[in-house]
N, C-alpha and C positions, 0 to 999 in steps of 0.2 A: 350357607356355605359350609358350615361345620357338618351338617347332616350328610353331605356328599363324601366327606373324607373320614368320618369316624368309623372305626372298625375294631372288632375284637375287644379284649379286656381293657386296653388303653382307652379306646373310644367310649366304652361303657362307663368306665371310671370317671372320665371327664364329664360326661353328660350327667352322671349321678350327682356331682357336687355343684353343678351350676346354680341351683337355688341358694347356695351358701357363699357365693363369691361374686364380686363385681368384675372379675377379670374377664378378658375375652376368651371364649372356649378354645379358639384356635391357638392363642398364646399358651394356654395350659397344655394343650395337645402337643405343640411344638417343643415346649420345655420337657415334657415327660418323655417324648421320643428321644430327645438328646440325652437325658440323664439315664434312661433305661438302656439305650444303646451303648453308652460309655461303660455302664456297669457290666454288660455281657460281652464287651469287646475283648477279643482274644479267645474267649470260649466258643463264640459263634462267628463263623465266617461264611462268605458266599461259596458256592461250589467252584468258583474260580480262584479261591484263596484270598479274596479281597475283604477288607474290614467292613463291618456293618455300621460303624459309627455315623451318626447324623449330626451335622453341625448346623445350628439354627441361630438366627439373629432376630430378636423381637424389636421391631421398629415402631415406635409410637411416641406421641407427644408427652412430655413430662406432666404428671398429674392425672391426665385422662387416658393414658395408654395402659396403665395398670400392669406394667411389665414386671415389676417386682412382686406384685400380688400374684401374677401368673406363675412365676418361678416358685414362690413359697407354697402355692397350692399343689404344684407338681411334686415338690419335696414331701409334702404331707401325704400325698397319694401313695408314694412309694414306700413310706413307712420305715419302721425300724430295721427291717431286713436289709435295707440299702444303706443304712447309716454307717456301717463299718467301712464301706467304700467312700461315701460322700463326705464323711467327717475327716478323713485322712488323705483323700486323693484330689480334692478340689484345689486348683491353682488359680491365682490371679496376680495381676501386675506384671505379667511377662510381656515384654515389648522388644526383645532382641533375640536373634538366633542363638547366641551362646547361652542366654538365660533359659530358653526353651529346652535346649539339649541338656543343660546342667540339671534342670529340675527333673526331667524324665529319667535321666541317668541316675540321679540320686534316689528316686523312688524305686527303680529297678534294683539298684545295689542294696538298698536297705531290706529288701524282701528276699535276698539270696538265701538266707538261712531259715526261711519259714518252711512250714511243713509242706505247703503246696508248691514250693519252688519259687523262682523269680516271678514277680507280678508287677508289670510296668504300667498298669492301668492308671489313667489320670483324666481329669476333666477340667478344662478352663471355663471358669464362670466369671463374667465381668458385667456388673450392673452399671458401670460407667465406662463403656468401651471406647468412647471418644478420647478419654485421657490416654488410653493405651495407644490409640492410633496416632496421636500427637507425637509420642515418644518413639514409636516404631519407625517413623520416617527417617530417624537418624541411623538406623541399622540396615545395611544393604543386604543382609542375609536373612532377615526375619521372614519376609514373605516367602522366600524360596523354601526355607526349612518347614514353614507351616504347611505349604502345599505338599511337600514330600511326606510329612507326618500323616496327612489325610489319606494319602495313597498307601500308607503302611510300609513305606520303604525306609532304608537306613538313613539316619541323620547322625552327624558327628561334629565334634568341636575339639580344638586343641587349646588347652589352658596354658597360661604362662606361669611358670614357677619362679621362685626367688632366684634359683641358680640359672634361669634361662632355659631350662629343659621343658618343664610342664608335663602334662599327660594328655592322652587322647581319650575323650569321652565319646563313647559310641553306643547308640541305641539301634539295634538291628531291626526291630519291628515295633515302631511306636504304636502305642495303644492309647490314643488321645481323643477324648470327647471335647465338645465345644458348644457353649451356649452363652450368648452375650446380648446386652441391651444397648440400644442407641435411639436417639431421636431422628426423625427424617431430615432435619436441618443439619445435624452433625454428620449424617451419612453423606449428604451433598458436599459438605465442607472437607471431610477428611478421607473419603474413599477416592483415591486418585484414579484417573482413567488409565494411566500407565500401568499401575498395579493390576487393575482389572484386565487389561489386555494381556498381561503376563499370566493370567489364570488364577490369581490369588483369591478372587471372590466367587468363582463359579463352583468352589467347593462348599460354599455357604448356601443356606436356604433362608433368606430373609422373609419375614411375614409381617405385614402391617397389622397392628393390634390397636384396640380402643376399649374403653370401659363398656361393659355389657349392660350394666344397670346400676342403680344406687340403692343400697340396702339401708334400712334404718339402723341407727347406732344401737348396739346392744342386742341386735337380733341375728347376729351371725353365729351359726352353729359351728363347732370345730369340725375340720375335715378329717375323716378317718382313712386310714390306710386301706388299700384294696388288697384283699387276700390273694386274688388271682394273679396279681403282678408279683407278689412274693413267691408264689408257687412257680411261676414261670422263671423267675430269677434262680431259684434252687435247681430247676430242671436244666437251665442253660449251663450252670456251673458243674453239674454232675459229670459231664464228659464232653469232649469236643463235638461240636455240631456243625454240619454244613447245610446251608439253606439253598434250595434250588427251586426253579419254577416248576409247577405242575404242568403236565402236558396241555391241559385246558387253557393255560395262560400264555403259551408260546406265541400264538397268533396275535393276541392283544398287545404283548410286549413289542413285537415287531412293528405293529401299527403305530405304537407310541413313538418308537425310534424314527420311523418314516415321517411322522407328523413333525417332529422337532427338527429334522434335517430340513424339511421344507420351510418351517418357520424361521430358522436361522438364515436361510438363503434370502428371505424377503425382509429381514430385519437389519437395520443399521449395525455396523460392527460394534459400536460402543455400547449397544444394548445386547446384541446377540451373543457377545462374549460370555455373558453370565449364564447362558443356557447350554454351553458346550458339554456339560456332564449331566444333563437332565436324565438321560436313560439310566445311568448308574445311580443317580439320586433316587429315582423311582424304585429301582431294584433294592436299594439299601432300606428305604422306608418300608417297602413290602416285606423285606426279610425280618425286620424288627417286629412288624405286626404279626407275622407268622410265628416268630419266637415267643411273642406274648401269649400265643395260643398253645405253646409247646408243640409246634409242628415244624418239620423240616422241609415241607413243600408249600410253596406260595400259591394259593388259589387265585383264580381270576378275580374274584370279588376283592380279595386283599390287594391285588395288584392295581385294580381300578380305584380303590380307596387311596392308595399311595399316590397314584397319578393325580387324583383330585387335590391332594395336599400340595404336591409339587406344582401343579397348575396355579394354585393360589399364590405360591411363592413367586412364580413367573410373573403374574400380574402385579405383585407387590414390587418386584424389581423394576418392572417397566415404569411404575409410578415414581419410585425413588430416583431412578436415573433420568427420566424425562421431565421431572418437575423441579423447579427452583424453590427450595423451602426457606428462602431468606425472609419470608413474610408475605411476599406477593403471590407465591405459588404460581408463577407464570410458566407456561410450558416452554420447552425447547423450541426455538423458532423453526418453522417449516422451511423447506428448501426454497419455495417461491419467495418467502419473506427475506431470506438471506440473499437471494439473487437481487432483489430490489434494493436492499440496503447497501450491498456492495457496489452496485451501479451508481447509487447516489453519492457514495464516498468518492467515486472517480468521475464526478461531473456528469453522470448520466450515461456514459459510454465506457465500455471496456472490451478488450479483446478476449477471445475464448480462453487463451492461455492464462491471462491475468485473473479471469473470473474463476476458473477451475482451481487455481492456486489458492484463492480466497475461500473457496468452499471446503477446503481441507479434506479431500477424498470422499466427500458425501455423495458424489456422483462422477460420471465420466463425460466425455464430450457428447456421446450419443444421448445419454440420459439428460444432459443439460439442454440439448436441442428439443428433446421430447417434452421436457417440462415447460420450456418457453413457448412451445407450440400451443400449450393449453392456456397461456396467459394473454390477456387482452391488452396489457399495458407494457409489454416488452417485445421487441422485434430483433431480428438478427439479419445480417447481410454481409457480403464480402466487401471489405474495404480496399483501399489502394495500397500498393506495396512499392517501395523504392528499390527493391532488389528483384532479381530474376525468379525468386522462389514463388510459392503459392501465395495468393492474397489472403490476409488474415480475416477470420470471421469476427465481425463486430457485433456486440450486443448493445442495444440502446433502450433506455427507459423512456417511454413516451409521456408527454405531458397530459394532464387531465383533459379528457374529451378528444384527444387525438386518436386517429385510427391507424392501424397498421397499413403500411403501403403494400401494394401488390408484390408478391414474392417473385413474379416473373420479370421484375425490372432488371436492366443491365447491371445497375449498381448493387442489386440485392438478389442474386440468384441463390435461392434457398434449396437445400436438399429436399427432394420430393419423396413422398411415401410411395412405396411399390405396391401397386394394386394387386389384388388377388388374381391368380391365373384365370379364374372363372369370369372375371369382369372383362368386358370388351374394351379394347384400347380406344381412347378418344383422340382423334387427330386434332392437333392444335395448329393454328395458323401462325407462322413465324412473323414477328414484327418486320416491317419493311426495312428498318435500319440494319437488320441482321441478314437480309436476303441479298445474296451476291448474284447480280444479273450479268451474264456474259453475252454481249451483243453478237447477233448473227448477221452475216451479209445478206442484203435484200436481193432476192433473185429477180433479174430483169431479163425479159425475153430478148433473144438475139434479133437485131434488125435485119431486114432482107438485104440492105445495102450498107455495109459497114463504113464505107467512105462517106456516105451521106450523114451517117450518125456522128462521125468525127467533125464534119463541118457544122 
């Protein structure tokens, strides 16, 4: 997996230190991308004026995920050139909107008198992100302000003074990096579906990580800083840079966008919501990889490496969302299983309306019928109605060994599939009970003597 996404000085640096660490190479790669992008944030932007910050989440089990090891390895790779930023601009424990605004505002205010002018760069680093997620649920503005900060748009907050006036803290262009750690079980417990649907988590790139190997005690060599990354950092700070796609990468980027639109259309909303910003995520990762090469144009090769990294994150999200990590790791129940369980709860039968309500928007009426058409143990038919309206469609769970009744029955007229225009229509014989016969008078030849016929 790592071979498909490694690129440029960052990829080479991670590959070079792998014999010296037990961490997952993808975890080190993700941490380095986040820290490097946070350091150059504000100096480097996309050609559309968007930030290049990359927000990552290392998701792995405690002890064998080596999340902290990956983070420390990335700090060592960046070396002393980055320490001025990382030692003073790393934030943690922020779990509310006012706290986020206040910290960024304070950093920007403290740098007002510096030689380089205001510098609002900061990076949230949480090695125990679950604790923050617990507290963040109590603040209604935290998710919204975090989303706005990722977009680089203005965030503000009004403080309360002793005299009741207070002041307005405003950060016009937040320069916020983000890298946190969580276990898969904590993700399932604290990442709420409502916050995900609001877009709070499609700004993040979660990656599943695990220990790569076990090294003998005392045999670990120190990790040395990579000089190429230090040079790239100096190049980025030298003057404002805009990163754009090279012409050779235009078509590949459009193909990635088209692929993700199709994937979201065929993915349940509670999963697909995490992919809504995939195209921009790919662009941001590719821009950071280009900046590490001291280039302002993203090559096709850099773009495809970024796409491989984001694809790995997509796969990680699908596993995190669709698995229950309470210990059994049982997958989210399929639609047929939910249909069967719902019918059992209602005594084996339920109307279409009741069944769809229980399925909670996982499908519609047509999708429900198409799903049941593929099941051998569930049938549907039109039931009786006490009103003048249409008869309700009833779904029934069959007993073991029972067979579906013919769908042409009077009590079970099922919607039939429309055959292809190329197929010749097959005439069906209507049941006798449905045929209405209109009696015709029998023709009797007129007699030669009508009076004799009357007698």
